C-alpha positions in Angstrom: 13.7 56.7 -25.6 13.6 58.1 -22.1 14.8 56.3 -19.0 11.4 55.1 -17.8 10.4 53.7 -21.2 13.8 51.9 -21.5 13.5 50.4 -18.0 9.9 49.3 -18.7 11.1 47.7 -21.9 13.6 45.5 -20.1 11.7 45.0 -16.9 10.1 41.6 -16.1 7.9 40.5 -13.2 9.7 38.7 -10.4 8.4 35.4 -11.6 9.8 35.9 -15.1 13.1 37.1 -13.7 13.6 34.0 -11.7 12.5 31.9 -14.6 14.9 33.6 -17.0 17.8 33.0 -14.6 16.7 29.4 -14.1 16.6 28.7 -17.8 20.2 30.0 -18.3 22.3 27.1 -17.0 25.8 27.8 -15.7 28.7 26.4 -17.7 28.4 22.6 -17.5 32.1 21.8 -17.0 33.0 21.0 -13.4 35.7 22.9 -11.6 39.1 21.4 -11.6 39.3 21.7 -7.8 43.0 21.6 -7.7 44.3 21.3 -4.2 46.2 24.6 -3.9 46.5 27.4 -1.4 44.8 30.7 -1.7 48.0 32.5 -2.5 48.7 30.2 -5.4 45.2 30.3 -6.7 45.1 34.1 -6.4 48.3 34.5 -8.4 47.0 32.3 -11.2 43.8 34.4 -11.4 45.7 37.7 -11.4 47.5 36.6 -14.5 44.1 36.5 -16.3 43.7 40.1 -17.5 41.2 39.8 -20.4 38.4 37.5 -21.4 35.0 37.0 -23.0 32.0 35.6 -21.2 28.3 35.0 -22.0 25.4 34.3 -19.8 22.5 36.1 -18.1 22.0 38.8 -15.5 19.0 39.5 -13.3 18.7 42.6 -11.2 16.1 43.3 -8.5 15.7 46.6 -6.6 12.8 46.8 -4.2 9.8 45.7 -6.2 11.4 46.3 -9.6 13.0 43.4 -11.5 15.0 43.4 -14.8 16.9 40.8 -16.7 18.8 40.2 -19.9 21.2 37.9 -21.6 24.8 39.2 -21.1 27.9 39.3 -23.2 31.1 40.8 -21.9 34.5 41.3 -23.5 37.3 42.7 -21.3 40.7 43.7 -22.4 41.7 45.6 -19.2 40.1 47.2 -16.2 39.2 50.3 -18.2 38.6 48.6 -21.6 35.5 46.5 -21.9 32.2 46.0 -23.7 29.0 44.8 -22.1 26.0 43.8 -24.2 22.6 43.5 -22.4 20.3 41.6 -24.7 16.6 42.1 -23.9 14.2 39.2 -23.9 11.7 38.7 -26.7 13.8 40.5 -29.3 13.4 43.9 -27.6 16.9 45.0 -28.5 20.4 45.4 -27.0 21.9 47.9 -24.7 25.7 48.4 -24.9 28.1 49.7 -22.4 31.6 50.4 -23.7 34.5 51.5 -21.5 37.7 53.1 -22.7 40.5 54.8 -20.7 39.0 58.2 -21.5 35.2 57.7 -21.2 32.3 55.3 -20.9 29.6 55.2 -23.6 26.0 53.8 -23.2 24.1 53.0 -26.4 20.4 52.2 -26.2 18.4 49.9 -28.4 17.7 52.7 -30.8 21.4 53.5 -31.3 21.3 56.7 -29.2 24.4 57.3 -27.0 25.3 58.9 -23.7 28.8 59.4 -22.3 30.2 59.9 -18.8 33.5 59.5 -17.0 32.5 56.3 -15.2 30.2 53.4 -15.8 28.5 53.5 -12.3 27.1 57.0 -12.7 26.1 56.5 -16.3 24.1 53.3 -15.5 22.5 55.1 -12.5 21.3 58.0 -14.7 20.1 55.8 -17.6 18.7 52.8 -15.8 18.1 53.8 -12.2 20.4 51.1 -10.8 24.1 50.6 -11.1 26.7 47.8 -11.4 30.1 48.0 -9.6 31.9 47.7 -13.0 35.4 48.5 -11.8 35.3 46.1 -8.9 33.6 43.4 -11.1 36.8 43.3 -13.1 38.2 41.4 -10.1 35.1 40.0 -8.5 34.0 38.1 -11.7 37.4 36.2 -11.6 36.8 35.2 -7.9 39.2 37.9 -6.5 38.8 40.7 -4.0 39.5 44.1 -5.5 43.0 45.2 -4.6 43.8 47.9 -2.1 40.4 47.8 -0.4 39.6 46.1 2.9 37.7 42.8 2.4 36.1 40.0 4.4 36.5 36.6 2.7 35.6 32.9 3.1 36.9 30.0 1.1 36.0 26.3 0.4 38.3 23.4 1.1 40.3 24.0 -2.1 40.5 27.7 -1.6 37.9 29.0 -4.1 36.6 32.3 -2.8 33.0 31.6 -1.7 32.0 34.7 0.1 33.3 38.3 -0.1 32.3 41.5 1.6 33.8 44.6 0.1 32.8 48.3 -0.1 29.3 47.5 1.2 28.7 44.7 -1.2 28.1 41.0 -0.3 29.3 38.7 -3.1 28.5 34.9 -3.0 30.1 32.5 -5.4 27.7 29.6 -5.8 29.4 27.7 -8.5 32.8 27.4 -10.4 33.7 26.0 -13.7 37.0 25.0 -15.4 38.0 27.3 -18.2 41.4 28.2 -19.6 43.2 26.0 -17.1 41.6 27.9 -14.2 38.5 27.6 -12.0 36.3 30.6 -12.7 32.9 31.5 -11.3 29.8 30.5 -13.2 27.1 31.6 -10.7 27.5 34.7 -8.6 25.2 36.9 -6.5 26.0 40.5 -5.5 23.9 42.4 -2.9 24.1 45.9 -1.4 21.1 47.4 0.4 18.0 46.9 -1.7 19.9 46.0 -4.8 20.4 42.3 -5.7 22.2 41.1 -8.8 22.5 37.5 -10.1 24.9 36.6 -12.8 25.0 33.2 -14.5 27.9 32.5 -16.8 27.6 29.7 -19.3 30.8 30.4 -21.3 34.3 31.8 -20.6 36.7 32.3 -23.6 39.1 34.6 -25.3 41.6 34.7 -22.4 44.4 37.2 -22.2 47.1 36.2 -19.7 50.3 37.7 -18.5 52.4 37.9 -15.4 52.3 41.5 -14.0 55.5 42.9 -12.6 53.8 43.9 -9.4 50.2 43.7 -8.3 49.1 44.4 -4.8 46.2 42.4 -3.6 44.4 42.8 -0.2 45.4 40.4 2.5 42.7 37.7 2.6 41.4 36.2 5.8 42.6 32.7 6.7 40.6 30.1 4.6 37.9 28.2 6.3 38.1 24.4 6.5 34.8 23.9 4.7 32.6 25.8 2.2 29.7 27.9 3.5 26.3 26.6 2.4 25.2 28.1 -0.9 22.2 30.4 -0.9 20.3 28.4 -3.5 20.1 24.9 -4.7 22.7 24.3 -7.4 21.4 21.0 -8.6 
């Protein structure tokens, strides 16, 4: 199956994309909202190094729109599996990362390989996901070692992040594994817009790293920025 046929298979109209995302509710459990500083919250999130999540993803680029149910299992920054499950039983696309390579498998079982996920997605689907940075961003953390602009709410959840040309907004958090983790996130860069709704976090792997360098975050704001969409 060529790239254009594959994209067409998973593509939806803008109305259906919004509808699909609306039907996938974020995790219902409210955030714990512990009153802790950003440094303390950041250290707790850094200790979470592996997880499973399920939800939905919607992607829009110019007039094209695409969506799928999403399953992700992460063991480390370079060890992960993402399943993109197409609507209406159209099949599953799989992205598997290992320390040596990344493999893309289409809904017919055919595979392609590359050294990094970003270029592989671009060549197969025409859009890309910042997979490496998402290892941090999905936990509500800036990626380490890269300049970042940040905003926080009054209990120091990350609510807005700008990093490497991406604008990330955290619209909702949920309690899971003793932590507050994102359950609704948007990522935007140029004409590419990504919406991720997470309805389940599980399978946590936690440890205390000997040394992890995180970027210095801006001083937290006293109140949360207004969300981009109605969360009710």
